N, CA, C and O atoms as a MOPAC input file, in Angstrom:
PM7 MOZYME 1SCF
protein

 N      0.95300 1    -0.62800 1     0.34000 1
 C      0.02500 1    -0.36500 1    -0.07100 1
 C      0.77300 1     1.35600 1     0.01500 1
 O      1.26200 1     1.56300 1     1.12600 1
 N      0.91400 1     2.56700 1    -0.99000 1
 C      1.49700 1     3.32300 1    -1.04000 1
 C      0.73900 1     4.11700 1     0.20300 1
 O     -0.23000 1     3.88900 1     0.92700 1
 N      1.44400 1     4.88100 1     0.09100 1
 C      1.81400 1     6.05300 1     1.67900 1
 C      1.17600 1     7.12500 1     1.50900 1
 O      1.16500 1     6.90000 1     0.29900 1
 N      0.53200 1     8.26000 1     1.60000 1
 C      0.34900 1     9.63500 1     1.19500 1
 C      1.11800 1    10.39800 1     1.33500 1
 O      1.55200 1    11.20800 1     0.51500 1
 N      1.58400 1    10.12500 1     3.16900 1
 C      2.51200 1    11.42100 1     3.79800 1
 C      3.53200 1    10.79700 1     3.16000 1
 O      3.61700 1     9.58700 1     2.95100 1
 N      4.72600 1    12.10600 1     2.68700 1
 C      5.53200 1    11.81600 1     2.42600 1
 C      6.99400 1    12.02100 1     3.99000 1
 O      6.86600 1    12.59900 1     5.07000 1
 N      7.98900 1    11.41000 1     3.52200 1
 C      8.90000 1    11.95500 1     4.93500 1
 C      9.71800 1    12.46300 1     4.05000 1
 O      9.93000 1    11.99500 1     2.93100 1
 N     10.37200 1    13.77600 1     4.68600 1
 C     11.06900 1    14.66600 1     4.73100 1
 C     12.33300 1    14.03900 1     4.71500 1
 O     12.43000 1    13.37500 1     5.74700 1
 N     13.68700 1    13.91300 1     3.78300 1
 C     14.91500 1    13.62300 1     3.89400 1
 C     15.72300 1    14.51000 1     5.42600 1
 O     15.72400 1    15.58800 1     6.02100 1
 N     16.21900 1    13.38700 1     5.44800 1
 C     16.99600 1    14.02600 1     7.53700 1
 C     18.56800 1    15.14300 1     6.58300 1
 O     19.59500 1    14.89800 1     5.95000 1
 N     18.03900 1    15.97000 1     6.91800 1
 C     19.59100 1    16.85800 1     6.94300 1
 C     20.76600 1    16.66700 1     7.77400 1
 O     20.77400 1    17.09100 1     8.93000 1
 N     21.97000 1    15.93100 1     7.16200 1
 C     23.06400 1    15.13500 1     7.96300 1
 C     23.36300 1    16.70900 1     8.20700 1
 O     23.09300 1    17.71700 1     7.55500 1
 N     24.37600 1    16.36700 1    10.03900 1
 C     24.66100 1    17.77500 1     9.99300 1
 C     26.61700 1    17.59500 1     9.61200 1
 O     27.34200 1    16.68200 1     9.21700 1
 N     26.84900 1    19.36400 1    10.10400 1
 C     28.42200 1    19.24500 1     9.32800 1
 C     29.28800 1    18.35200 1    10.68800 1
 O     29.05200 1    18.68000 1    11.85100 1
 N     30.35000 1    17.14300 1    10.34700 1
 C     31.33900 1    17.02400 1    11.45100 1
 C     31.53400 1    18.11600 1    12.34200 1
 O     31.91800 1    17.66100 1    13.42000 1
 N     31.47900 1    18.82700 1    12.35700 1
 C     32.26900 1    19.65900 1    13.86500 1
 C     31.08800 1    20.22100 1    14.30700 1
 O     31.22100 1    20.70300 1    15.43200 1
 N     29.59900 1    20.38000 1    13.67700 1
 C     28.17900 1    20.08800 1    14.47500 1
 C     27.61100 1    18.79900 1    15.72900 1
 O     26.91700 1    18.54800 1    16.71500 1
 N     28.52700 1    18.33700 1    14.75400 1
 C     27.88000 1    16.74200 1    15.65200 1
 C     28.95400 1    16.74500 1    16.61600 1
 O     28.55600 1    16.68500 1    17.77900 1
 N     30.38600 1    16.80700 1    16.43400 1
 C     31.07200 1    17.31000 1    17.48100 1
 C     30.79900 1    18.42400 1    19.00900 1
 O     30.73300 1    18.39300 1    20.23800 1
 N     30.75100 1    18.96000 1    18.31100 1
 C     30.40600 1    19.95700 1    19.42400 1
 C     29.06300 1    19.62100 1    20.54400 1
 O     29.21300 1    19.78600 1    21.75500 1
 N     27.62800 1    19.08400 1    19.88400 1
 C     26.78700 1    18.86000 1    20.45400 1
 C     27.03500 1    17.60300 1    21.27300 1
 O     26.76800 1    17.65300 1    22.47300 1
 N     27.74000 1    15.96800 1    20.51100 1
 C     28.49700 1    15.38900 1    21.39900 1
 C     29.60300 1    15.75100 1    22.41400 1
 O     30.00800 1    14.84400 1    23.14000 1
 N     30.03100 1    16.74800 1    22.51300 1
 C     30.87600 1    17.24000 1    23.14000 1
 C     29.79000 1    18.01400 1    24.50000 1
 O     29.85100 1    17.54100 1    25.63600 1
 N     28.93200 1    19.10800 1    24.21100 1
 C     27.91500 1    19.66900 1    25.11700 1
 C     27.16700 1    18.56700 1    26.03900 1
 O     27.16200 1    18.77100 1    27.25300 1
 N     26.28400 1    16.95300 1    25.32100 1
 C     25.65400 1    16.62600 1    25.94100 1
 C     26.31300 1    16.06700 1    26.96200 1
 O     26.15200 1    16.11700 1    28.18200 1
 N     27.25900 1    15.40400 1    26.10700 1
 C     28.52100 1    14.27100 1    27.79900 1
 C     28.67100 1    15.71500 1    28.60100 1
 O     28.35300 1    15.73100 1    29.79000 1
 N     28.99500 1    16.53400 1    28.17300 1
 C     29.24300 1    17.45700 1    29.56800 1
 C     28.10400 1    17.39900 1    30.35700 1
 O     28.13100 1    17.40900 1    31.58800 1
 N     27.22400 1    17.34500 1    29.75600 1
 C     25.30100 1    18.07300 1    30.81900 1
 C     26.02000 1    16.46800 1    31.50700 1
 O     26.99400 1    16.50600 1    32.25900 1
 N     25.55100 1    15.54000 1    31.22100 1
 C     25.91100 1    14.37600 1    31.17400 1
 C     26.94400 1    14.07100 1    32.87600 1
 O     26.26300 1    13.75800 1    33.85300 1
 N     27.92400 1    14.14800 1    32.99700 1
 C     28.96000 1    14.83800 1    34.00100 1
 C     29.31400 1    15.70200 1    35.07000 1
 O     30.09600 1    15.57100 1    36.01200 1
 N     27.88000 1    17.42900 1    34.38100 1
 C     27.74200 1    17.96000 1    35.51300 1
 C     26.33300 1    17.21500 1    36.31300 1
 O     26.15400 1    17.21000 1    37.53100 1
 N     25.51300 1    16.67200 1    35.38300 1
 C     24.76300 1    16.25300 1    36.21400 1
 C     25.11800 1    15.28100 1    36.76900 1
 O     25.03300 1    15.63300 1    37.94600 1
 N     25.49600 1    14.19500 1    36.76900 1
 C     25.67200 1    13.48000 1    37.47800 1
 C     26.46000 1    13.59800 1    38.39300 1
 O     26.08900 1    12.74200 1    39.19700 1
 N     27.77800 1    14.37700 1    39.03000 1
 C     28.24800 1    15.27000 1    40.27200 1
 C     27.15600 1    15.68200 1    40.76000 1
 O     27.09000 1    15.59900 1    41.98600 1
 N     26.18900 1    16.13600 1    40.18400 1
 C     25.27300 1    16.89600 1    41.42800 1
 C     24.36300 1    16.44100 1    41.50400 1
 O     23.47900 1    17.21400 1    41.87300 1
 N     23.79200 1    14.58200 1    41.17200 1
 C     23.63700 1    13.96600 1    41.58200 1
 C     24.45700 1    13.46800 1    42.94700 1
 O     23.95800 1    13.70700 1    44.04600 1
 N     25.50600 1    12.89200 1    42.86100 1
 C     26.39200 1    11.98200 1    43.24500 1
 C     26.87100 1    12.92400 1    44.82500 1
 O     27.97800 1    12.59100 1    45.24700 1
 N     26.20500 1    13.90800 1    45.57900 1
 C     26.53500 1    15.02900 1    46.37500 1
 C     24.63400 1    15.24400 1    46.88300 1
 O     24.12800 1    15.39200 1    47.99500 1
 N     24.15500 1    15.18800 1    45.81400 1
 C     21.99300 1    14.79700 1    46.42000 1
 C     21.78000 1    13.89800 1    46.79600 1
 O     21.50800 1    13.82500 1    47.99400 1
 N     21.78800 1    12.65100 1    45.93200 1
 C     21.08000 1    11.20100 1    46.68800 1
 C     21.85300 1    10.71600 1    47.44500 1
 O     22.91600 1    10.10700 1    47.33000 1
 N     21.22500 1    11.03700 1    48.25800 1
 C     21.95400 1     9.83100 1    49.91500 1
 C     20.72600 1     8.89100 1    50.81600 1
 O     20.67200 1     8.48700 1    51.97800 1
 N     19.57600 1     8.76600 1    49.32500 1
 C     18.86200 1     8.36300 1    50.64600 1
 C     19.18900 1     6.40600 1    50.86000 1
 O     19.74200 1     5.54300 1    50.17900 1
 N     18.55800 1     6.44400 1    52.04200 1
 C     18.62300 1     4.85600 1    51.94200 1
 C     20.02400 1     4.87100 1    52.94500 1
 O     20.70500 1     5.85800 1    53.22600 1
 N     20.24000 1     3.35500 1    53.42100 1
 C     21.61200 1     2.90200 1    53.98000 1
 C     22.91300 1     3.67500 1    53.88800 1
 O     23.17800 1     4.32600 1    52.87700 1
 N     23.40000 1     3.63700 1    54.51200 1
 C     24.59400 1     4.10900 1    54.21700 1
 C     25.57200 1     3.01200 1    53.46000 1
 O     26.72800 1     3.40100 1    53.29400 1
 N     25.37600 1     2.20500 1    53.16700 1
 C     26.23500 1     1.56600 1    52.10100 1
 C     25.76100 1     1.79400 1    50.72300 1
 O     26.51700 1     1.95300 1    49.76500 1
 N     24.05700 1     1.80600 1    50.65200 1
 C     23.54900 1     3.05200 1    49.65700 1
 C     24.38000 1     4.19900 1    49.15800 1
 O     25.31000 1     4.34900 1    48.36500 1
 N     23.72600 1     4.87100 1    49.87600 1
 C     24.56900 1     6.18000 1    49.75800 1
 C     25.21800 1     6.54200 1    49.32700 1
 O     25.26700 1     7.61800 1    48.73100 1
 N     26.65900 1     5.03800 1    49.60900 1
 C     28.55800 1     4.86900 1    49.43100 1
 C     27.89800 1     4.85600 1    47.72500 1
 O     27.96500 1     5.81600 1    46.95900 1
 N     27.45300 1     3.90100 1    47.50200 1
 C     27.34400 1     2.80500 1    46.34500 1
 C     26.49600 1     4.09600 1    45.49000 1
 O     26.91700 1     4.14500 1    44.33500 1
 N     25.57200 1     4.99400 1    45.72500 1
 C     25.17900 1     5.59200 1    44.66300 1
 C     26.10700 1     7.00600 1    44.16300 1
 O     26.09300 1     7.68700 1    43.13800 1
 N     26.99200 1     7.06400 1    45.58200 1
 C     27.91800 1     8.17500 1    45.60200 1
 C     29.09100 1     7.96100 1    44.25300 1
 O     29.39900 1     8.79900 1    43.40600 1
 N     29.40200 1     7.08900 1    44.34500 1
 C     30.85200 1     6.29700 1    44.05100 1
 C     30.14400 1     6.35100 1    42.16200 1
 O     30.74500 1     6.92000 1    41.25100 1
 N     29.30600 1     5.89400 1    42.05800 1
 C     28.37900 1     5.62100 1    40.96400 1
 C     28.86100 1     7.05100 1    39.99700 1
 O     29.56200 1     7.47800 1    39.07900 1
 N     28.01600 1     7.30700 1    40.87500 1
 C     27.70600 1     8.53800 1    39.99100 1
 C     28.55300 1     9.44400 1    39.96200 1
 O     28.36700 1    10.60700 1    39.60500 1
 N     29.68100 1     8.88300 1    40.39400 1
 C     31.23800 1    10.19600 1    40.47000 1
 C     31.55100 1     9.22000 1    39.92100 1
 O     32.25500 1     8.84900 1    40.86100 1
 N     31.69900 1     8.20200 1    38.99700 1
 C     32.23500 1     7.28700 1    38.23200 1
 C     31.71100 1     7.74500 1    37.08500 1
 O     32.55200 1     8.13200 1    36.27200 1
 N     30.33000 1     7.84100 1    36.69100 1
 C     29.90200 1     8.15500 1    35.33200 1
 C     30.28300 1    10.09800 1    34.88900 1
 O     29.92100 1    10.69900 1    33.87800 1
 N     31.08200 1    10.61900 1    36.04100 1
 C     30.55900 1    12.06000 1    36.00900 1
 C     32.28900 1    12.49500 1    34.83400 1
 O     32.42100 1    13.12200 1    33.78300 1
 N     33.73800 1    11.42900 1    36.16700 1
 C     34.31400 1    11.69100 1    35.81300 1
 C     34.68800 1    10.28100 1    34.08200 1
 O     35.64500 1    10.49200 1    33.33600 1
 N     34.14200 1     9.58800 1    33.95400 1
 C     34.01800 1     9.50800 1    33.08700 1
 C     33.49800 1    10.38500 1    31.76500 1
 O     34.39300 1    10.63200 1    30.95600 1
 N     32.48300 1    10.76800 1    31.51700 1
 C     32.11700 1    11.76800 1    30.89500 1
 C     32.34300 1    13.09600 1    30.37900 1
 O     31.92800 1    13.78900 1    29.45000 1
 N     33.29600 1    13.19800 1    31.49700 1
 C     33.86800 1    14.84700 1    31.59700 1
 C     35.23400 1    14.67300 1    31.10200 1
 O     35.75800 1    15.58500 1    30.46100 1
 N     35.98900 1    13.35300 1    31.39300 1
 C     37.02200 1    12.90300 1    30.19200 1
 C     36.43000 1    12.73100 1    28.74100 1
 O     36.88100 1    13.33100 1    27.76500 1
 N     35.60100 1    12.04100 1    28.70900 1
 C     34.78900 1    11.95000 1    27.20800 1
 C     34.75600 1    14.02300 1    26.42600 1
 O     35.30600 1    14.64600 1    25.51800 1
 N     33.85500 1    14.26400 1    27.41400 1
 C     33.08200 1    15.52000 1    26.58100 1
 C     34.93000 1    16.96500 1    26.26700 1
 O     34.97000 1    17.90000 1    25.46800 1
 N     36.12700 1    16.48500 1    27.30500 1
 C     36.98200 1    16.96000 1    26.86400 1
 C     37.46100 1    16.41100 1    25.83700 1
 O     37.58100 1    17.03900 1    24.78600 1
 N     37.88400 1    14.90100 1    25.98900 1
 C     38.37400 1    15.11000 1    24.35900 1
 C     37.73900 1    15.56600 1    23.27300 1
 O     38.00900 1    16.13100 1    22.21400 1
 N     36.76200 1    15.12800 1    23.88800 1
 C     35.76800 1    15.04500 1    22.55000 1
 C     35.70200 1    17.28700 1    21.79700 1
 O     35.21600 1    17.83100 1    20.80600 1
 N     36.50200 1    17.77900 1    23.02900 1
 C     36.16200 1    18.69400 1    22.80700 1
 C     37.71400 1    19.64900 1    22.45400 1
 O     37.79300 1    20.84200 1    22.16100 1
 N     38.87100 1    18.60100 1    22.61200 1
 C     40.12000 1    18.96000 1    22.31200 1
 C     40.66600 1    18.71500 1    20.87000 1
 O     41.55500 1    19.18400 1    20.16000 1
 N     39.86300 1    17.91100 1    20.79700 1
 C     39.92900 1    16.76900 1    19.17300 1
 C     39.00700 1    17.94000 1    18.49000 1
 O     39.54000 1    18.12800 1    17.39600 1
 N     37.62900 1    19.01500 1    18.63300 1
 C     36.66000 1    19.83600 1    17.58500 1
 C     37.69200 1    20.79600 1    17.60100 1
 O     38.08400 1    21.20700 1    16.50900 1
 N     38.35300 1    21.35300 1    18.92700 1
 C     39.61500 1    22.48800 1    18.85400 1
 C     40.35800 1    22.58400 1    18.39800 1
 O     40.75500 1    23.66400 1    17.96000 1
 N     41.10100 1    21.17300 1    18.23000 1
 C     42.77400 1    21.38000 1    17.22200 1
 C     41.77400 1    21.35100 1    15.75600 1
 O     42.11000 1    22.10000 1    14.83800 1
 N     40.66100 1    20.54300 1    15.60700 1
 C     40.39600 1    19.97900 1    14.28500 1
 C     39.78400 1    20.79400 1    13.24300 1
 O     39.94300 1    20.72700 1    12.02400 1
 N     38.58000 1    22.08900 1    14.39200 1
 C     37.76300 1    22.24600 1    13.77700 1
 C     38.37400 1    24.04800 1    13.95400 1
 O     39.40000 1    24.31100 1    14.58200 1
 N     37.66100 1    24.92800 1    13.39200 1
 C     37.38100 1    26.51600 1    14.03500 1
 C     36.06300 1    26.76600 1    13.32100 1
 O     35.82500 1    27.89700 1    12.89800 1
 N     35.42900 1    26.04400 1    13.20600 1
 C     34.24900 1    26.60000 1    13.12000 1
 C     33.59000 1    26.74900 1    14.09000 1
 O     32.56500 1    27.18400 1    13.56600 1
 N     33.33200 1    26.71000 1    15.44000 1
 C     33.03100 1    26.26500 1    17.01600 1
 C     34.57500 1    26.61800 1    18.14100 1
 O     34.61500 1    26.14100 1    19.27500 1
 N     35.63000 1    27.42000 1    17.63100 1
 C     35.96700 1    27.31600 1    18.33200 1
 C     35.73200 1    28.19500 1    19.94300 1
 O     36.00000 1    27.52300 1    20.93900 1
 N     35.37800 1    29.25800 1    20.10600 1
 C     35.15100 1    29.87000 1    20.91800 1
 C     33.76000 1    28.33800 1    21.89500 1
 O     33.78600 1    27.90800 1    23.04800 1
 N     33.05700 1    28.09300 1    21.03800 1
 C     32.20500 1    27.17100 1    21.96600 1
 C     32.67400 1    26.14700 1    22.40500 1
 O     32.01600 1    25.76400 1    23.37300 1
 N     34.09300 1    25.04600 1    21.99600 1
 C     34.67300 1    23.80300 1    21.59700 1
 C     35.39400 1    23.93200 1    23.26400 1
 O     35.48700 1    22.92100 1    23.96100 1
 N     35.97500 1    25.60100 1    23.86800 1
 C     37.04300 1    26.00000 1    24.71500 1
 C     36.18600 1    26.07500 1    25.50200 1
 O     36.35000 1    25.63300 1    26.63900 1
 N     35.14300 1    26.60200 1    25.14600 1
 C     34.14600 1    26.61800 1    26.42700 1
 C     33.61700 1    25.62000 1    27.58000 1
 O     33.33000 1    25.72300 1    28.77200 1
 N     33.64700 1    24.09100 1    26.12100 1
 C     32.97200 1    22.89200 1    26.97600 1
 C     34.26600 1    22.67700 1    27.75900 1
 O     34.14500 1    22.47800 1    28.96700 1
 N     35.85200 1    22.69400 1    27.06700 1
 C     36.63400 1    22.45000 1    27.56000 1
 C     37.02100 1    23.08200 1    28.71000 1
 O     37.83100 1    22.64200 1    29.52600 1
 N     36.37000 1    24.22700 1    28.76900 1
 C     36.57500 1    24.81400 1    30.64900 1
 C     35.71600 1    24.46100 1    31.50200 1
 O     35.95500 1    24.92400 1    32.61800 1
 N     34.70700 1    23.75500 1    31.42700 1
 C     33.69700 1    23.41800 1    31.89200 1
 C     34.16500 1    21.70400 1    31.93900 1
 O     34.22400 1    21.35100 1    33.11700 1
 N     34.39300 1    20.94500 1    31.29700 1
 C     34.70900 1    20.19900 1    31.43100 1
 C     35.70800 1    19.69800 1    32.41900 1
 O     35.50100 1    18.65100 1    33.03300 1
 N     37.31000 1    20.75800 1    32.67700 1
 C     38.15000 1    20.51300 1    33.69500 1
 C     37.19700 1    20.78800 1    34.72600 1
 O     36.93600 1    19.94200 1    35.58000 1
 N     36.76700 1    21.69300 1    34.70600 1
 C     36.30100 1    22.78100 1    36.09800 1
 C     35.41500 1    21.49200 1    37.09600 1
 O     35.58700 1    21.36700 1    38.30800 1
 N     34.29300 1    20.46300 1    36.10700 1
 C     33.55400 1    20.32300 1    36.41500 1
 C     34.16400 1    18.03300 1    36.44700 1
 O     33.68200 1    16.92000 1    36.23700 1
 N     35.12200 1    18.53200 1    36.75600 1
 C     35.89600 1    16.78200 1    36.37200 1
 C     36.21700 1    16.70800 1    38.16200 1
 O     37.07200 1    17.36300 1    38.75700 1
 N     35.18100 1    15.63500 1    38.80100 1
 C     35.80700 1    15.85700 1    40.22500 1
 C     37.19900 1    14.97800 1    40.17100 1
 O     37.47500 1    14.46900 1    41.25700 1
 N     37.80100 1    14.80300 1    39.47700 1
 C     39.71300 1    13.62900 1    39.48500 1
 C     40.41400 1    15.02400 1    39.87000 1
 O     41.44800 1    15.16900 1    40.52100 1
 N     39.53700 1    16.07700 1    39.26800 1
 C     40.97500 1    17.86000 1    39.75800 1
 C     40.49000 1    17.83700 1    40.38900 1
 O     41.08100 1    16.89300 1    40.91300 1
 N     39.25900 1    18.17100 1    41.47000 1
 C     39.06400 1    18.66900 1    42.85700 1
 C     40.21500 1    17.50100 1    43.90100 1
 O     41.19700 1    17.68800 1    44.62000 1
 N     39.36500 1    16.22200 1    43.43800 1
 C     39.94000 1    15.76600 1    44.67400 1
 C     41.53500 1    15.56700 1    44.94500 1
 O     41.91900 1    15.52600 1    46.11300 1
 N     42.68300 1    15.41400 1    43.62300 1
 C     43.84500 1    15.65000 1    43.82900 1
 C     44.31200 1    17.03300 1    44.02100 1
 O     45.35500 1    17.02000 1    44.67500 1
 N     43.72000 1    18.90400 1    43.51300 1
 C     43.64700 1    19.61800 1    44.20200 1
 C     43.46000 1    19.65400 1    45.89000 1
 O     44.29600 1    20.03200 1    46.71100 1
 N     42.52200 1    19.30000 1    46.06300 1
 C     42.12000 1    19.09900 1    47.97700 1
 C     42.96700 1    17.97900 1    48.43700 1
 O     43.00800 1    17.76800 1    49.64900 1
 N     43.77400 1    17.09500 1    47.48300 1
 C     44.49400 1    15.92800 1    48.00300 1
 C     46.65500 1    16.57900 1    48.63700 1
 O     47.48100 1    16.23400 1    49.48200 1
 N     46.55100 1    17.52800 1    47.61000 1
 C     47.94100 1    18.08000 1    47.42500 1
 C     47.83600 1    19.43600 1    48.33200 1
 O     48.80300 1    20.02100 1    48.81800 1
 N     46.55500 1    19.79000 1    48.45100 1
 C     47.00200 1    21.71900 1    49.44200 1
 C     46.03500 1    21.20200 1    50.63600 1
 O     45.32300 1    22.18700 1    50.83300 1
 N     45.68800 1    20.34800 1    51.39900 1
 C     44.70700 1    20.72600 1    51.98700 1
 C     45.54900 1    19.24100 1    52.91300 1
 O     45.06500 1    18.81200 1    53.96100 1

């Protein structure tokens, strides 16, 4: 049966746009999981510790991936260099490994 509705062709985005979207989404996941790690504390102490560590691991992995994508996009594409730089700075500041390193070193 032929369909009377026509499907519009999907427009493919430029690789720089795709990389920027991927970096921004992974950085959003990193920040969200970092916030959830400190706010979700319901249950027994072992449950709280497990959720804290789980969210921290997700945050570290997502921030590392966002940093890698932003650095690659900054080097490879000049179209969104300011946006890639912004994602790069946020991924550095929102990475829990950096903060644990600074706390362990200076305090």
